Structure formats: C-alpha cells, structure tokens
N, C-alpha and C positions, 0 to 999 in steps of 0.2 A: 830408293829403290824399292826398299820393304814394302812402303805405304802404296806405292805403284802397283806393284805385284799384288799386294792384299785387296786392292780397290779392283782390280783386274778378276780376281777370282770370284769376288763378290758378284760381280755383273754376270759372270759367266753361270753363277750358281743360284741366280734370283729366283727362278722359277723351280718349285719343288713341291708337290702332293703325293697323296696316294688314293688309289681307288679308282673311281669312273667319273666322267665330266658331268657337270652340271653347268650348261651354257647360261642361264638365266638367273645367276645370284648378283646381287647388289652389292657394292663395295660396303655397305653399311649391313649388311647382314639379311636384307629383305629379299624376297622371292621378286622376279622381273620377269617381262616378257621377252624371250629371245628374239634379237634381231637377225631373221635367217637372210634378209636380203640386204645388200648393199646399195642404196641409191645413189647417193653421192661418192663418186670414187675420187679419193684424194691420195695425194702421193707424198711421203715424207720428205723433207726439203732439209730439216735442222733438228738436231738433239742435241740440249745443252744442259751442262751441270748448273745449277742454281740459277738458270736463265741468264747466265752472264755470257755474251758473245765471245768472250776470249776463252771461254772453257767450253769448246766441241767436243762432243763425243760422235757425231754424225754430221756432214754437211754435204747434201747430195746435189748436184747440178743435174738437170734433166734437160731434154730436146723440149720444143714446144708443145708436142702433144703426150710427152711423159711416156713414150714408147722406148726409149734408150736413156740409160745412164752414161753422162759424160765424163765427169770426175766425181771422186769422193775424197773428202777430208775425214779421216777418222782420229780420234783420240780418247784418252781416259779422262778428259775435264780438267787437265792440269796445264794445259797450254802447247804440249806437245804434239803434234801432228804428222800423220803419214797421208800421204798425197797419192792418190789411186788414180791413174788415166786410163779410160777405156777407149780402145779404137776398134772400129767395127769393120769385118770384113765380108760384104754381102749381109746376108740373113741367116749366115750358119757359123759363123766364127768372130770372137772375141778376143782382143789382146789387152790384157790388163798389166801396167807396170807400176811399181809404187816407187818413192823416194822421200827422204827426209831430210830437214836441214843439217847439214854438217856438224853443228854444234849439240845436236842430240845423241847422246850415247846409250839412252835407255834400249832403243830398238834393236833387235836382230830378227832374222828370217829365215824361215826354211828355204825359200826361194827367192830370186830377183823378178820373175815375170811368169805369167800364165798364159795359155791359150786355150779359151773356152770354146768346145764344139757343140752346137747345136742341132737339135733334132725337134721338129714340131714345136719351136720357140722355147724349149725346155733344154736344160744341159745334158747333153748325153755322156760327155768325157770332158775333162780336163789335163792337158799336158802342163806339168810344172817345170820349170827351167831354173838352175842355178849356174851362173857364171857361163851361160849360153848352151850349155849341156842338159839335154832331158833327164831329169831325176825321177818322176815318178809320173805316172798316169792315173786320175781318178776316174771312177766309173760311177754313174749314177742311174739308178732303177724306180720305176714308179707302177703304181697299181691301175686298175683299169679306169679309175677317174682321173689318172693324170697326176696322182699326189707322190711324192717322194717317199719311198718307204726304205732306200738303202743308198748309201754312198761308200765307196770302199777307196781306201787310201793307203799310203804308207805300205803296199803290198800285201795288205790283208786286215788291216784296221777298217771296222765298219761301223758307219752311224747308221742308225735305225729308228723308223718311225711306225707307229700304230696308229690310225685315225679313226675318228669319228665324225662324220660329215666333214666340216671346213677346219676342225680343230685335232692336232697331233694330242692324244691322251697317254702315249707312252713315247718317250725318247731316249735312245742312247746316242751322246753326241760327244764330239771331241777328244775321243779315246778313254773317256769315263768307262770304268770295269763294270757298272751295274745302270739298267734304264731307270729313267725318273718318269713317274706316272704323275698325272694331273687330274684332279678330281672337281677341283673348284674354279669356275670361269664367272667373271663379269659379264655385262653385256655391251662393255665398251669394246670398239675395233682396235685390235693390235697395231701398233704405229708401223710394223713393217709387213701388215698383211698383203698390201698391194706393190712390193718390191719384188722383181722377177725372179730372183736366184738366191739359192741357199749356198752361200760362200763364206770361206775361212779369211780371216783377215792375213793368214801365212807369217803371223808374229811368233817368234819362237820364245813364247814364256814357259813358265813350267807347266801350264795347260793351253790348248788351243783356245782361240777366240774366235766368236762369230763377227764375220763383217757384215752381214745379211742373214736374216733367220726367219723367213716368213712362213712358219709352221702352224701358225694360228690366225684365227680370224678375231676371234674374242680373247681378251687379255686375261690369262689367267690371274688368280690372286696370288700375289708375291709376298713371299714370307717376312722380306725387310721393308714392306711399304703397307702403310695402313689407311691413306688416303689418295684417292683417284679422282681426277676430274677430266671432263670431255667436253667437245664444243656441241652445237646443235645436230651435227650429223653422226653423232657418236664416237667420234673418233678421240682416242686419249691426248690430252693436252698437259696433263702434268701429273706425277705420281710424287708423293713426299714420303721421306723415310721416317720409320716407326719411331726412332729414339731422337729427339731434338738436341740431346746434350752427347750424342755419337761424335766421333772425332771425324767421320766421314760427313762429306756436304748433304744438306738438307732434302734437296729434290732433283727431280729432271724434268725438263719440259721438251716439247715436240712441237714443231711447226710443219705445215703442210701447203700444198698447191693443187690446184685443179687444172688439167691439161687445156691448152688452146684448142677452142674449136673452130674448125675451118668449116 
C-alpha cells in the first residue's frame, strides 16, 4: 500500500519549476523553435508503465471522430484498474460512474458518480454524488481566451491557473497549499493537450489525483525524468526515469490515434 501511495504522490508532483516559461527548450539543453501551431491533431489512447500492456495508467476509448470519451481505464501501473463510464445527455451533460474489481481493496473514493454540466463545450459545473445523494458542486471559471483559471470544490477549495499562451505557467492544484511555477518547457506536445476536460479521479488518497490534466500544450521539463522521445508530429511517446537504479519503474510510454474523417 505504501508503494502505491508513494508512486501516486510522485506522479502528482512530477511537474515543478520556478519563474517564467520558455516553450522552446530542447530536452538535451539546446534552444529550439517553438511549435506554435499543432498541425496534426492526435488524441491520447494509452499510457503504460514500462510499455507493458498489463501496466495501464490510462486507457481511453473515443468515438470515431474523437469528439466524445466513452470509457477510461485508470491505474498506477501495477495492474489494478478503475473503470470510468461516460454517458452523454445531449450536448450539455455527461454522467460519469466508476467501478473497480471486487478483489481490489486499494481504492476508496470521494463520490460514486458525477454529472458534468457543459456550457460552450466547457465544464461549467459538476454535481458530485455519494450513495445517490448530492455531496458537492464544483464550479469552473475561464478567462477571455477560454482557458481554465479557477476550479472551486469542497465548498471553498480552489485550483487556480495562470496562463501564457497555450501553457499554464503557475498552477495550484488538488488542494496544495502553494502554487507551482513552471519555467522550462520542451517543444514536445503534452500527451493530454487534446483531452477535453480537467477532471479529478475522485480517488481518496492522501492527495487528490488528476484523471485528465490538459493545461499545457508543451511538455514542461520534469524533475524526475531526463529523456524524452516524440513522434514525427511532435507528440510525446516516451519519457525515461532519471535513476535507472530507482525502485520505481523506468519509463512511461504514450500511444495516440487520429479521428476518423467523414
């Protein structure tokens, strides 16, 4: 149990830096040209620990044109999985319910389902239910460019974001007391950049975890990783852990798909 929690904490704290952003930094330390336009739009379908199909961190099923997420499998890479099912009600509401295998005792949750309410294709609010009873309402607020600047939950806890273009340069997320600033960015596209929503897993660990965290176009340089690989379109495909002798697993790999064109 301790190993699971430690790894979850490290995943949530991967991104840390201080001062202002530089979106054109090569992972090897060389200055590069910023990719300001994403020409090929790809959508994340799988994130694996050590490229092992049994070690799922994210497994996302989309509809054909990648406009709707249908199901999500979420895990820490150790084989235990939470299944999220997305059910759509017109264009303005999405019901999300989750389940785990009966033999898994690691997971506990804040709620058992949520109802996402949309406005202009963005989250306006989320009603959170436990045992069929409304337990909390989350509120989402955006700037003039449509970027998320505030998420309010737990009756007065705030996640906040300061933006520079397509990248958040300061974030306060999941109940942390202090904001984290980011100054070093690669020219690699962040795997969750094209995911539609900022959402919590609703897992009740010591710290809250992101299910989707699409607040960067460019991948920040991560303190625990020293090697990044990307495909021909600039999307991150693999990142390798700094210390090969560490007891944690060595790398994380990412897979994508492009929408079906009609």
